C-alpha positions in Angstrom: 107.0 100.6 67.6 108.5 97.2 67.4 106.1 94.9 65.5 103.0 95.9 67.4 100.1 98.2 66.9 100.1 99.8 70.3 99.0 103.4 70.9 98.2 104.7 74.3 94.8 106.5 74.4 94.9 110.1 75.5 92.6 110.8 78.5 90.2 113.6 78.4 87.8 115.2 80.8 84.9 114.1 78.6 86.0 110.4 78.7 86.3 110.6 82.5 82.9 112.1 82.7 81.5 109.2 80.5 83.3 106.7 82.8 81.8 108.3 85.9 78.3 108.6 84.6 78.2 104.8 83.6 79.9 103.6 86.8 78.0 101.2 89.1 78.9 103.1 92.3 77.5 100.4 94.5 79.2 97.4 92.8 80.6 96.3 96.3 77.0 95.5 97.6 76.4 93.0 94.9 75.9 89.3 95.7 77.1 88.6 92.1 80.8 88.4 91.9 80.7 89.3 88.2 79.2 92.7 89.0 81.7 93.2 91.8 84.6 92.3 89.5 83.4 94.7 86.8 82.7 97.5 89.2 86.1 97.2 90.8 87.8 97.2 87.3 85.8 100.3 86.5 86.7 101.9 89.7 90.5 101.3 89.0 90.1 102.7 85.5 88.5 105.9 87.0 91.3 106.2 89.6 93.9 105.8 86.7 92.1 108.3 84.5 92.2 110.9 87.4 95.9 110.2 87.9 96.6 110.6 84.2 94.6 113.8 84.1 96.5 115.2 87.2 99.7 114.6 85.3 98.2 116.4 82.3 97.4 119.4 84.6 93.6 118.9 85.0 93.4 117.6 88.6 91.0 120.2 89.7 88.6 119.7 86.8 88.9 115.9 87.2 88.0 116.1 90.9 85.2 118.4 90.2 83.7 116.0 87.7 84.2 113.1 90.3 82.5 115.0 93.1 79.6 116.0 90.9 79.0 112.4 89.7 79.5 110.5 93.0 76.7 109.7 95.3 76.5 111.7 98.5 77.7 108.7 100.6 81.1 108.8 98.9 84.1 110.9 100.0 84.9 114.0 97.9 88.2 114.3 96.0 90.4 117.3 96.4 
């Protein structure tokens, strides 16, 4: 590493589950832009986590966690 203390964090199914359980699924209905911005950032992090887990060979498990945590109004992931 060139002069920095950068270490990429390894994504786990447990971390994804925690992210899903703390996510404000209805952030886009908020009148407060701060909540919308935070919710959108969380959603992007969740999508990135699923993509990372897919590369690691855990797509099926990640999608199952997503589908279990999401409200009924949301589309399922396959």
